[in-house]
C-alpha positions in Angstrom: -142.8 32.4 188.5 -145.2 30.1 190.4 -143.2 31.4 193.8 -144.3 34.9 193.0 -148.2 34.1 191.9 -148.5 32.3 195.0 -146.8 35.4 197.2 -149.6 38.1 195.9 -152.6 35.1 196.4 -151.5 35.5 200.0 -150.8 39.0 200.0 -154.1 39.4 198.5 -155.9 37.1 201.4 -154.2 39.0 203.4 -155.2 42.2 202.6 -158.9 41.1 202.6 -158.7 39.5 206.0 -157.4 43.1 207.4 -160.3 44.9 205.7 -162.9 42.4 206.9 -161.5 42.9 210.7 -161.4 46.6 210.0 -165.1 46.3 208.8 -166.3 44.1 211.4 -164.1 46.7 214.5 -165.8 49.6 212.8 -169.2 48.1 212.9 -169.1 46.9 216.6 -167.7 50.7 217.5 -170.8 52.1 215.6 -173.0 49.7 217.1 -171.6 50.0 220.7 -171.8 53.8 219.8 -175.2 53.7 219.1 -176.2 51.8 221.9 -174.5 54.6 224.0 -176.5 56.9 222.8 -179.8 55.4 223.0 -178.8 54.6 226.8 -178.1 58.2 227.4 -180.7 59.1 225.2 -183.3 57.4 227.2 -182.2 58.2 230.4 -182.2 61.7 229.6 -186.0 61.5 228.1 -186.8 59.1 231.4 -185.4 62.4 233.8 -188.0 64.9 231.9 -191.0 62.2 232.5 -189.9 62.0 236.0 -189.5 65.6 237.0 -192.4 67.1 235.2 -194.8 64.3 236.4 -193.1 63.4 239.4 -193.7 59.7 238.5 -191.1 56.9 237.0 -191.4 56.2 233.5 -190.0 53.7 230.8 -189.0 54.2 226.9 -189.9 51.2 224.9 -188.6 52.8 221.7 -186.3 55.2 220.2 -188.3 56.1 216.8 -186.9 58.3 215.4 -183.7 60.0 215.5 -181.1 60.6 213.3 -177.5 62.3 212.8 -178.9 65.5 211.5 -182.1 65.5 213.8 -181.4 68.3 216.8 -184.1 65.9 218.5 -185.3 61.7 219.0 -188.7 61.1 219.3 -189.7 58.2 221.5 -192.5 55.8 222.7 -192.3 56.1 226.7 -195.4 54.7 229.2 -196.1 55.4 233.4 -194.7 51.8 234.9 -197.9 52.0 236.9 -199.7 52.3 233.6 -197.9 50.2 231.0 -200.5 50.0 228.6 -200.9 53.9 228.3 -198.5 54.3 225.7 -197.7 57.9 224.6 -194.9 59.7 222.4 -192.1 61.8 223.7 -189.6 64.6 221.8 -187.0 66.0 223.5 -184.2 68.3 222.1 -180.8 67.5 222.1 -179.1 70.2 222.9 -180.8 71.7 225.6 -184.0 70.8 228.2 -186.7 71.5 226.0 -189.2 68.6 224.9 -192.9 67.7 224.8 -195.2 64.6 225.3 -199.0 63.5 224.8 -199.4 62.1 228.4 -202.4 64.0 229.7 -204.0 64.3 226.5 -203.3 60.1 226.8 -204.9 59.9 229.8 -207.6 61.7 229.1 -208.5 59.7 226.1 -207.7 56.4 228.1 -210.7 58.4 230.7 -212.6 58.5 228.0 -212.7 55.2 226.9 -213.1 53.9 230.6 -216.3 55.9 230.0 -217.3 54.3 226.8 -216.8 50.8 228.4 -218.5 51.3 231.1 -222.0 52.3 228.8 -221.6 49.2 227.0 -222.3 47.0 229.7 -225.0 45.4 228.0 -223.1 45.3 224.6 -223.8 41.3 223.5 -219.9 40.3 223.1 -216.5 41.1 223.9 -215.2 44.4 222.5 -212.6 47.1 222.9 -212.3 50.8 222.7 -209.6 53.2 221.8 -210.1 56.8 221.7 -207.6 59.8 220.1 -207.1 63.5 219.9 -207.1 65.5 216.3 -205.7 68.4 215.8 -203.8 71.2 217.7 -204.1 70.1 222.2 -203.9 72.5 224.6 -201.1 72.8 227.3 -201.8 70.5 230.2 -199.1 69.2 233.1 -201.9 67.2 235.1 -202.0 64.0 234.4 -205.3 63.6 237.1 -207.3 66.6 235.6 -210.9 65.3 234.2 -212.3 64.9 231.1 -214.0 68.1 231.2 -212.0 70.3 232.7 -209.3 68.9 229.7 -211.9 70.2 227.3 -212.8 73.1 228.8 -209.0 74.8 228.0 -210.3 74.5 224.3 -213.8 73.3 223.5 -213.0 72.9 219.7 -211.0 69.5 220.2 -212.1 66.5 218.4 -211.7 63.3 219.3 -212.2 60.1 217.4 -213.8 57.2 220.0 -213.0 54.0 218.2 -214.9 50.8 219.1 -213.8 47.7 218.3 -216.3 44.5 218.6 -216.8 40.6 218.3 -220.9 40.2 219.0 -222.0 37.4 220.2 -225.9 37.5 219.2 -226.7 37.8 214.9 -229.2 40.5 216.4 -228.7 43.8 214.7 -230.9 45.6 217.0 -229.7 44.7 219.7 -226.1 45.0 219.0 -227.8 48.7 218.1 -229.4 49.2 221.0 -226.8 48.9 223.5 -224.3 51.9 221.4 -227.3 54.2 221.9 -226.2 56.1 225.1 -221.9 55.3 225.2 -221.6 59.3 225.3 -224.5 60.2 227.7 -221.6 61.1 230.4 -219.5 63.1 228.0 -222.3 64.6 225.4 -220.5 67.8 225.4 -217.9 66.2 223.5 -217.1 67.0 219.9 -216.7 63.3 219.3 -216.5 60.9 216.2 -217.5 57.2 217.0 -216.5 54.6 214.7 -217.7 50.9 215.0 -216.5 47.9 214.0 -217.1 44.2 213.4 -214.5 42.1 213.8 -213.2 38.5 214.7 -211.5 37.6 217.8 -208.0 37.5 215.9 -208.4 40.9 215.1 -209.5 42.1 217.8 -206.6 40.7 219.6 -204.2 42.2 216.8 -205.8 45.5 217.6 -205.4 45.8 221.1 -201.6 44.5 220.6 -201.1 47.7 218.3 -202.0 50.2 220.8 -200.5 48.7 223.4 -197.0 49.7 221.6 -197.9 53.0 219.1 -199.5 56.4 220.8 -202.4 56.1 217.9 -203.3 55.1 214.8 -201.3 55.7 211.6 -201.5 54.9 208.0 -200.4 51.2 208.4 -203.2 50.5 210.7 -206.0 53.0 209.4 -205.5 50.0 206.1 -205.9 47.5 207.9 -209.0 48.6 209.3 -210.6 49.4 206.0 -210.5 45.3 205.9 -213.1 45.5 208.6 -217.2 46.3 208.8 -217.3 49.4 210.1 -219.8 52.3 210.5 -219.4 56.2 211.8 -221.9 56.9 214.1 -223.7 60.0 214.6 -224.3 61.6 218.4 -226.3 64.8 218.9 -226.1 65.6 223.1 -225.3 62.3 224.2 -227.7 60.5 222.4 -227.2 58.0 219.5 -229.1 59.5 215.8 -227.7 57.2 213.4 -230.6 55.1 212.4 -231.3 51.4 212.8 -231.6 51.1 209.4 -228.3 52.8 208.4 -226.8 50.6 210.8 -228.1 47.6 210.1 -227.0 48.6 205.7 -223.9 49.7 206.9 -222.8 46.6 209.2 -225.9 44.3 209.2 -224.0 42.0 206.7 -221.4 41.2 208.8 -223.2 39.7 211.7 
């Protein structure tokens, strides 16, 4: 009887060992298949982007795919400008795909224009620009801001200025924001101004080097910062100094 029980235990141990081995093998096979699948998808996305724009691209992450999805979505960047991250959606069955590369290039130009007019800002800052709503088709990443705007003058942009002022003089900060849209006064743009600390400013920069736009998790985080939405008319700031001080003055 004891020998029988011992044999039964031995058989159970062997069976468990076999099951564990099979599970490990299946898991490894799945991982290898997924890796191979991702490599093929990344190669396809890079090839399509390179054919369209005549540049070299890299895929930083495939962030959406699935057995039931006929497409995948990924974050990509131009190897000459790795900080400019954009999204690409690729059809698995054919050669169809879409991307946000051109609009991200335009947004980058807007951010550069705003930054140039913040030369006298008393502190450090980071500017990010995003599009809102449906965007016109454009395949020239060298298109200027006005040329892109003329494709659809109803285009809306959200410009976010994250700052770490080095002064408590609220009027000085206010004055430095007066003409930041002077070169792009034709745009329909909302300008959100934030006062943050150095650590938060770094987090913001790191975030936009990973994602091509703000998402709910980021927007929830941004609510913690002192902020005000600035109103401009024909490129001139019309939000009053008193309103500006009321919204963000306490943060200085």
